[in-house]
N, C-alpha and C positions, 0 to 999 in steps of 0.2 A: 440495115440502116443505109439510107442515101444521103450523101452529103455533097452538095454543089458548092465546090471551092471558090468558083467565080462570083456566084452570088454572095457567098459569104464574105469574100473580100470587098466587093463593091458595096455591100451593105455597112460593114463595119470598117471604114478606112481606118489606117493606122495613122494617128496625127503627125504633123510635120515631116511626112514623107511624099515625095512626088508620086503623082498617078501615073501608072505605066499603061500605055496603050497596047492591046494584045490584038491579035488576029482573031476575027469572030469566027473564021472557019475553023482554026485550030481550037479555038474555045470551044465550038460546037462539037468538034470531034472528042476533045478531052471530056466534055460534059457527058456526052452520049455514052462514052466508054464508063463512065462512073455509075451512070444510070443502068446500065445493063449488069455491070458486075456488081454483085452483092457481098460485102464484105462481113463475114460473121463476126468480126472483132470490132468492138464499138471503140470509138475515139472520143475524147473529151477535148473540148474548146475551152480555152482559158486565155483571155486577152488577146484574141485573134491568133491564138498560137495553137495548132492542133498537136494535142499530145496522144501517145499510145497509151491505152487504158490496160495492157498487160501488166498484171502484178507478178513481180519475180517471186519465186517460192523463198520462203523464210529459210535461213540456214539453221541446221539442227543445233550445231555448236554456237551459242550466242556470246561466248566470251572466250577469253584468251585462256588456254590451260598452261600452267606453270607446274613443272614437276622437277624433282631431283632424287637422288638416291646414293647411299653411301659406297655401296661395291660397284654396281654397274647399271648401265642404261642400255638397252638392246631394241634398236629399230628394225622392224621387219617390213620394208617397202612393198613387198609383195602381198603380204597378207594385211598391210596397213596397222600394224600393232606395234606398241611400245611396252617393254618389259623394264621395270624398276624393282631393283632388289637390295634388301637390308636398309632399314630406316627410310623406307620410300615416303614420299611426301608429294602430294597433288593438291592444287587449289585450282577451283574452277567456280567463278563467281562467288557465291556465299558458301560454296561446299568446301570444306577442309578435310582433306583424308590423309591419315597416316597409317601405314601398316608395314609389315614385313616384305610384303611382295605385292605389286600392284601390275595389272596388265591392262592397257588401254587399246581398245579396239574402234578405230576410226571407220571401219566397214559396217560394224554392227552397231556402233554408236553406244558402246558399254564401257564399263569400268569395272573390273573384277579385282578384288583385294582379300589377301589372305595372310595368315601369319606364317613363320618359318619355323622349323623344328632344329633345336639345337642341343647341347648337353644337358641343359636344365628343363627341356621339354619344349611345349608350344609356346613361343614367344611372340613378341610384337603382334599382339592381335589387332586386328584394324580398329581404329577409332574414327568413326564418322561424325563431323561437326556440318549442322546446317542451320544457319540463323541462330537461335538462341537453344537449340536442340542438340544433344551430344549422346552417342551410343557408343558402345563397344560390343564387338561380336568376333565370331571365329572366323566367318568369312562374308563378304558381300558382293553382290552383283547389280550394278547401277546403270539404268539407261537414260542416256542424256535426251534422246528425243521424247520417250514418254513419261520421263521423270519417276519411273517406277523402279522399285528395288526389291530384291530377293536377298534375305538375310539369314544367316544359321547362327545359332548360339549367341543370340544377341542380349546385350544389358544395356538398358536406358535408365535414366535419371530424371524424373518428372516431379520437381519440388523435393518432397520428403520421400515420395515413393520411388522404390527401386524395382525394376522388372526384369525378368529373365525369361527368354523364350527360346525354344529350339529351333523354330522356324517362323520368320516373320515375311510377310508380303506388305511392301509400301505401295499403296495404290496412288496416293499424292500427298502433298504436304499436310493435308489435314486429316487423312484416314490411313490407319495402319491395321492389319489383321495379323494376329499371332496364334500360334498353336503350342501346346503343352508348355503353358506359361506358369511361371512362379512370380509373384510379387510380394515385397516386403519393404520394412523401414529400417531393418537392420543393415548396418554398413560393414558387417564382417565378410570375410570370402566366404565363409560357411555360415549363412545368416541363423540366428536364433530360431526363427520361426519364418514360415512363408505361407502363403494362401497359394494353393495349386489349382489350376483349371485346365482344361483341355483346349479352350479357344477363347479368343477374347478380341475386342475391338478397341483400338487406342486412338483418341483424337488428342494429339500432343498439346499440353497446356491447358486443356479442358476437361477431358473424363476418361475413365477405363469402364467398359461394359462387358461383364465375364458371364460366362454360363455356369454351369455347376461348379461349385467351389469346395475346397476341403481345406480345413486349417492344419498346418503340420508344424510340430514343434520339435526342434531338435532331431529333424530328420525323421520324426515319428509320427505317422497319421493319426490324427484324433477323430472321434465319431462326430465333431461338429461340421455340419454340411449345410450349404445354401444353394438352392436350385439357380439363382442368379444373384448377381451383385452390381452396384453402380459405386463408383469412386470418382468424386470430382478431384481434378488435378489443377489447382489454381494457388498462385502464392498469395492471393488476397482472400480475405474472409468469404466463406460462402453459406448460404442458408441450409438447414438440414434438420432431421428429426434427432432428437435426443432419447436415447434409450434408456427407460427408468431402471433403477435398482430395486432388489426385492428383499422381504425379509417377512418376521412375523413378530408379534408380542402377545402377552396374556389377555390384554384388555379389548384391543381392536382386531386381533387375529391377523390373517394374512395382508401383505400390503405391496403395492407398487409405489415408489417415491421418485420425483424428480424426472419423470418423462414428459416429453413435450416437444416444441419446436424452437429452432433457433433462427431468427431472422437477421442476416446481415444487410442492413437497410443501406448504408453507405459507409464511407471511410471515417464519418464523424460519429455516428453513434449506431447502436445496434439494440435489439429486444430479443429477450428470451422468455416464453411463456412454457410454464411447466405445470404439473399438476400431481397430486397423491390422491390415491383411493384405497380404502381398507374394507375388509370384507364385512364388518360389522356396520356399514353405512357411513363412516367418517369420511370426509374427503376435504381437500385443500387445494388453492389456486395461487400460483406465485408468478409474478411478473417482474422482471429486472431489466434495466437498461444502462449501459455505460457509455458516456459520451466524451470526447476529447478534440477540442479545436486548438492546434498548436499556437503556441505564443498568446493565447485567449485565456481559455479556462478549460476544466477537466472535472469530472465528477460522475456519480452514479446514483441511481434511485432503484428502490426495491419495495414492492407491495406484496404482502402475504395476507390471504384470508384463509381461515380454517372453519370448518363446521365438524366439531368433535362430537362422538357419542361415545358415553362410557357404559359398560356392562349391556344387558339385554333388557328390553322393554318388559316391564312387568316385575323385575326385580327391585329390591329396596334400594340398591345402590345405583339405579339407572339415573343418568343425567346427560343433558346435551348443553353445549355452549358454542358460542361463535365468537371468535377473536380476530382480530386483525392488527397488522403492524407495518408502519411505513418507516423507511430508513432514506435518507438522502445525504450525500455528501458531495461538496462544491468547494473546488479550489480556484482561485483566480490566479494566473500567471503575473507575477509582480511587473514584468516588464510591458505588459499590456496597458497598465495605469498606475504609475508609481505614487501618485497622490490619492488613489481611492483603491479600495478593496472590498470584495463581497466573498464571505465565507459562510459555509452550512454545514452543519452537522446534526442531522435530524434522526431521532430515534422515538416514534411515537406509537404507542400500542393502546388497544382499547383496555387492556388489563396489564397491571405491573407483573402478573403472573404469566404472561405470554410465553416466555421462553422456558418457564418450567412447564407448562401445559403442553407447549408444542411437542408434536410427535416427531418432527423433521428437523430437529435442532443439532446442527454439527458444531457450532461455536459453543465449547462448554464454558468459556468464561462468562458469556452472556448468561447462561443458566445459573451460575453462582452469585450473580450480582442481585442485590436487594433492591437497588435503584437504578433508573438511567434517565438520562436528561439529554435536551436538544438546544441547539443554539444557531440563530441565523444572524449575523452581524454585517453591517456596512460601514466601514470607515471612510471619511473624507477629510482630506488635509486642505485648507484654504490658503493657496500659495500666496505669499506676500504679506500674510497677517500670522499673528501668534495662535490662531484658533484652528482648532480641529474638531471633527464631530463623529459621533459613534451611535449608530441606531441599532439596537438588539432586540430580537424575539427569543424568549427562553421558554423551556419547559422542563419539568422534573415529575417523576413518579417514584412512589415508595410502596415496596410491597408490604411494609410492616404496618402502615395506617392506611393504605389505599387512597392517599390523598395526592392530587394532582395540582401542581402550581405551574401558573402560567405568567407570562409578563409580555403584554401586547400592546405597545412595545415598552423599551426603555431607550429614552433619549439623553445622551451625555455629549455636553459641549464643553472642552476644555479650552483654557487660555495658558499657554506656556509661560514659564517665569519671565517676568519683565522687571526692569530696573528703571523706575520712573525718575529717579534723582541721581543717576549715573551721569558722570562728566562728559565732557567733549570726547568722542571716538570710544564711548562706552567704559571709560576709566572708572573704576570702583576702588578708591583708596580708603575713604573713611566709612563709618558705620552708617551714615546718612545715604551715601552712594551705593552701599551694599543691601539697601533694603530692596527684597524681591517679593514680588505680588504675583499670586496666582488667583484664578477664577475658576469654578466649575459650576455648570448648572445640568441638573439631573431631573428628568421628568420621566414617571414611571405609571403605567396602567396594569396592576396586577390582579390575578384571578387565582383563588384557592377553592377547590371543590373535590367532591368525592368522585371516585370513578364512575359510580352510576349515573352522575349527572354530566359527565364529560361528553361534549358534543351536543349538549340540550340547552335550552334557554335558562334554564336553572343555574347554569354555571356562572351566568353574569349577575346573578342577585346580590352577591356578596363582593363584587368587584369594588377595588379600591384605586384612588388616583392622587397622586400628588406630585409637586415641585420643590426643588430644592435648590437654593442660591448659596454658594459657599464661597468665601473670598480669605485667603491666608496671606499673611505678611510677615517676613521674619529678617533678622539681619544677624551679624555676628561682629564682635568686639574683641579685641586682643587686650586680656587684662592681667596685670602683675606678671607679664612677660611669658609665663608659662600656662596661662588659663585661657579658654576661650568662653565668652559670655554672649549668650545666643537669645536676645528677646523675641517673643512671637505674640502673634495676635490672630485670632480666628473669628469670623462673624459668619452666621448662618441664619438665612430667611427661608422658612418653610410655609408653602401654600398647600392648604386642604381644601377639597370640593365638598365634604361632608364632615359632619360633627354628630356629637351625640347629646341628648337631655334626658336626663335620668328623672324618673318620676316613680311614686310610691303605688304598686299595685295591690289594693286591699284583699283581692281574691288569692293571690300567691303570697301575700304578706311579705313582699321584698320589693326592693328598687328594680325596676326594669329599665332597658334602654329604648329611646326612640332616636331613629337617625333622620337628621336633618340635613337636607341637600342644599349646598350653597357655598360660597367661598368664604373662607376664613384663615387667617394667617397668625404665626407668631414667629419669634426670632429667638436666637440664644448666641452668646458670644462668651470668650473666655480669654484671657492674656496671661502671659507668664513669662519666665526667664530661666535658661538653664546655664549651668556652669560646668566644664568638662576639662580634663587634661590627660596626659600620658605619663606614666611613672615607669622608668625602665630600670631594672636590676640585672645587672651582669656578673655572672660567677665564672671565673676562669679556671681551667683545670690543665693538668699534664697527663698526656695520653691521647687515644685517639679522639675523645671527646674534648675538644678545646675550650668550649665556652656554653654556658646555659644563659639565655635571656628570659627574664620574666616581665612581661608587659601588663600593667595594670591600668585600666581605663575607668576611673570612677565618674560618676555623674550625679550631679545635685540638681533638682529642678523645682520651680514653684509655679503653680497655676492657681488661678481664680476664676470662679464663674458665680454670679449671683443667683437669687431665687427668681426663676422666669415664669412658674407656675402660679405665684400669688395672685397677679393681675386677672387670671381667668378662673379662679377657684370658685366653686358653687357648692351648696349644701343641699342634702336631701335625707329623707327619714329612711331607715332601712330596719330589719327584723332585729338587727342588734344594736340600733341606735342611730344617731346622726353620722353620716359619712360626707367627707369632703371629696370632690373630683373635678376635673376640668373637661371641656368639651372635646378634647383630643385624647382622653383616656380609652382604654381598652381596645387598643390597636385599630382605632378608626383610620388613622393615618398610616402612610407607608414609611415615613421618615422619623417616627417616633413622637414624642410628647414633650413639652415643657419640662425642664429639669426641676424638680421640687427641691427646696433647701439650698442653702449656700455651700459651695465647694471651695474648700481652702487647702489645696494638697501641696505637701512636700514629698517629692518622689525622689527614691534612692537606688541607685544601681551601680555595680560593679563588674567589670567584664576583665578574665584574666586569659592570657595566652602565653604558653612556655614553648620556647624553641630552643634547639641546640645546634651548634656548629661542630661537624664531625670531619675528620680528616678522610680522604679517599683510602679505600681498602688497597691491599696488595693486588686484588685482581681486578682493579678499577684502573682503566687507562687515564682517567681525567686527574689533572694535577691539582684542580681547584677544590676547596673545602664545600661540603655539602651542609645545606640548612634543613634540618629534619624537624617538623613540628611534633612536640611530645603531647601537648594538649591544645586541641583545637580552640576550645572555648570552656569557660567555667563561669557562668552569669548568675548573679543574684539581684532580685529587684523587689522592692516593697514600696508602699506609700503611707503618709500619715496625714490624716484629715483633721486639721486644726479646727475647722467649725462644727465638727460632730460632738455630740454631748457624750457619746460613749463609742466603744469599739472603733477607736480612731485608727488603729493600726490594721493594715490589709494583710493578707496572707504573703509570705515569703516565697516567691517563685524562683526555682532554680533550674538551670540546665548545663550539662557537660557534655563534650564529645571529644573522641581521639580516634587515631588511626594505628593500627598494630599490623605487625608482621608484614612490613614494606607496602603498607596501605591496603593490604588484601582484606584486612578485617576492619570494620567500623562499628564503634560502640558509641551508643548515645542513652543518656540518662535524663530523666526530666521529672519534676515533681512540685509539690507545693507543701509548705509548712505553715501550721495555724498557730498562732501564738495564744488564743483565748481557749477557755475550758467550754464544754458543751453539757447541758443538762441531760437527765435521762429521758427528755422528751426530743432532744435533738436540737434544742435551741442554744445558741451561742450567748454567752453572759461576759460581762465586763469584767473579767478576771483571768489572769494570765495562768497558762498551765504551771505546774510543779517543776516540770522539766524543760521549762521556757518554751519550746515548741513540740508540736504533735505533727508527725507526717501524715497528712490528710489523704496524699495520692502521690503515687510515683509509678513510672513506667521506663523500663530498661529494654533495649533494642539493640541487637548485634547481628550482623550480617558477616559471613566469611565465604570467600570463593576461591578455589584452587584447582589445578588441573595437572595432567601428566607432564606438562611442560616445566613445572616448578620443580619436578624430581629429573630432569633431564641432566645428566651431568655432562653431556657433550654439548649443552646449549651455549657455553662460553666458546668452546672451539669452534662451533658453527657460526657463531657471530664473527669470530676472528677470520674464518675462512671467507665469509661474505664480504668482510672488509679488504681483503687481500686482492689487490688487482690481478695476481696471477692466477687466482681461483675464482674466476666468475660464477655466479650463482646460476644453475641448471634452470632457466626459465621454462624450458619444454617439459621437465620432470621425466616421469618413467610412464611406459604404457600400462594399461590396466592389468594385463597378465602379469607384469612384473611386480605391480603393486600389490596384487593379490598373493602372489606366491613368494614374496619377500624377496626376490633376486634384484641384485644390482649390478650393472655394468659399468666398468671403469673405462675411462678414454684410453685408447691406444697410445703408446708411447711414441711409436713410429707409424708413418703413414702406411696403411695396408696391413698394420699388426692389430689383431684383435685378441683382448685377454679373456680368460675363461671368466664365465660368470659365476658368481658365489652366492650360496644361498645361506640365509640368516633366520631359518625358521625358528629355531629355539630362542632367538632373542628378538622376535618380532615385537614392535611397539603396538600397543593399543591405546589410542588417544582416548582420553576421558576428561571431564570436568565436572565439578560438584559444587554446589552452592547451600549454604545453611542461612536460615533466617530464625533468630532467636527472639521472642517477644514474652514479657510477663508484665502484668499490671498489679498494683497494690492499691487498696482503699481502705481508709479507716475513718468513718463518720464519727467517731469519739464516745459513742454510746452503745451500741449493740452489734457493730459488725465491723470487724477488722480481718484483713488477711488478703491473700492474693486471689484476684477474681479472673484472671487470665493467664494461662502458661501454656505455651505451645512452642513447638520448633517446627520449622518447615524446611523441606530439601527437595532440590531438582537438580537434574544433570543429564549427561547423556555419555554413551559408551560407544566408540567405533571398534566392534568385535573385529571387523575387516574393513578394509576401504570401501566396501559397499554393503557391509551390515552396519546399521546403527540402532542403538536403542535409547530412548528417551523416557524419563520418568520425572513424576512431579507428585509430593504428597506432604503432609504434615502431621504430627502427633501432638495430642492435646494430653499434655503431662498431668494435668488436673484432673480430667475424667478417665485417663487411661485408655484412649481410643485414637484409631487414625481418623483424620477427616478425608476430604474427597482427593482420591488417588487415580492418577491416569498413568497408563504405559502405553508406548508406542513404539513399534517395530517397523523399520522400514528396510527394503533391500533394493539396491540398485541392479537390476537385470539388464543393464546395457539399453536394449531396446524397449524392455518393459520395466515396470515398477511395481513393487509390492508394498502395499502400507496396511497396518492392523493396530488400531486404536481400541484400548480396552479399559474400562472402569471395572476393576475386579470386585468391589463391594460397595455398600452403601444405597442411598436412595436413588442413585443415577447409575445403577449397575448397567452396563450396555457395552457393545462392542460393534466395531465397522471394520469389515474386511474387504480388501479392494486390491486386485491385481489387473493390471491392463497395459496397453500400448502406450508408450509416451507420446509418440506422434499425435498431433490434432487431427490428421488425415484419417487416422483410423482409432480415434478416441472411443468409438463404440465397441471396439473389441476388448471386451473387459468382463470381469466378474465382480460385482458390487453386492456385498452380503451385509446386511444390518440387522442389528438387534437393539433396538431403543429400549430406553428404560420403561418399566411399567409404572404408568403415572395415573393417579387419581385425581380427578379434577376437584372434588369436593370432599 
């Protein structure tokens, strides 16, 4: 390159600088020399300043090296090395290296680290950290210039994956090659299992690609072998295949279930697509997704479709069916909108028998249910007003009658209680100021149809709609010092959008209904007054029981409602004669029909509560007396209709409940007493029973729960130790091996002193818990049937055979029929890095089992054995 300095300076003058006159001859000579001599090194001109373009070589060591050691540091100036010994530590940029011995070579640009041998063996193995990656090895050789490393006996942790390699070559920050590799998720020094391979490629934080691999359990090779494998290494969710489980049954043959693909779409929601296939031609498709937006909402949706074939084509029991099920759960975070809320709990199926017919039903509780329902609701509070609104969509199905009930939708507007006559500042002193008024509006569109018409146009043929307005007002007055008088008034206005018109059909020889669409309303109201008080009876004693209090709350009320059906009554001829009806009869409306006849009721009720005051026991640290409830409640109520011409008394309903054995056992009794006699045809007549009352129905339930802790004699001592500041609780507990073998280690009395471990094998504690539920029903219709209709006892519990072995069970026994009902047994074992689970239904219509053993880690979740035996089910 030729550069003429004179021309360049003359061309681009430096501003505010005097022009210097130069000798032309000198300039010519100087220029001629430049023109002759060719400089191979280019120069760069910037702002009339000539710069040399030679780039200095980059230094090999970019950062300052800091190091220290506990014993000594030796610097060899001739060989340009630094040797660190015993707890050596080196920091270079984002590299942090700790080892027993470190040798730094500035001549070769390398760092060599190794452990040291002492009386305990090979100690202070090198620990190499770079960025977020950490590894432990026997020795490491790292080059500052090439960033390459050679590692022997490496141990790295990538998320849940722990890898061991005899020889490792680090090419760069993103590629590592390993030979004779073992990787596992077990954190033990001797892993429970590992996958062994001769060569592998590791991309830190992303993936591991290995060649031929063999599963080794407890250092014993297994015949399980893979020609190659790919393992993603990420702390986030990742997409991947789902390995199916396998099994067989008598109806569908061999099958593969729950195999498919998982899509980790983003941090807010995912998608799982799985399918089932059976050797007899049955198949199923499943799709599920979970979503979660923090501080907003969360939920999940699942869709299942099944095409089931039973038996073999040509046989008499051959059948086919298609079923589907949709579930959706949605929860809104209250913090996102305090004055509104959207919730959903949907469980819709093409048949109420879906869970019983399904060949892939894991939830046994769903199988036992006779009905299931759905609800989607939206709540809105109108701030600054007493009003709030609730819109609900509901659905229910029943397997007993195959009827589907829908509400699309139900609207309810509520007005909180207001006091229109309250004084200044909301003062409520007298009865007028205490008058409280509430208002409720309900609107509903209901559908009731059979399952065969579900999701067809026929389901809307019998739809009903209606609106109800309800106003309530009440107040209370103090009467005779000890009584409370409560007047009340209720008004209801009901709107119907369809009515009936009865006509006589000669062909059928009976009255038939014609539905007439159109708006029509009716109302009803009632008013009354109630009188109540509290009566206390105290009985004092000497001894631990200081007193017993009996509280009686009698209630007497009166209510009156006129005959609202009379203005709407019409007559029509029927096969049995002339009948009277109203346009709102036969359940044409949602909110009922006008009440017929005058209601003039006297209601009587009495409630009893018995409590005791007990001194604290000798083993109780409390000095205050305790109040114990002996009888939670004993209630009786009945009514007398003064407007009726006969059967004026209603049944006497009673209920009682109490807690026994330190509130561990709950007993409840309820029933009904009929004062009137019954004919041989089951008709009540206006004649009292000779024994005053006939027990028409009664229900007794009791449940009791207890566990091994209730029999722990050291329970009190343990509590006292926990409360003693000199004996703080062991928040860390003992390790798994100690827990399994029953060893306990006491704290040393002096620093450096370790006491001998003691075994308590013959006194090892086996935690357990057990719950009982007892239920019996009695019925007596008064003429041909009396006795116990249902008599069962249910039980469930668990036993921890060891800290890692657990057994759960659930069953019930029908005492009346002498047989066990649905029984399940569950055996589970914590295998540290593995888990074992066995669910078994030993007998009955749902006899089945599910065996599973697999790795706990989600990274190796496909390393499992899942064997199922579903129940043999007949569709029809």
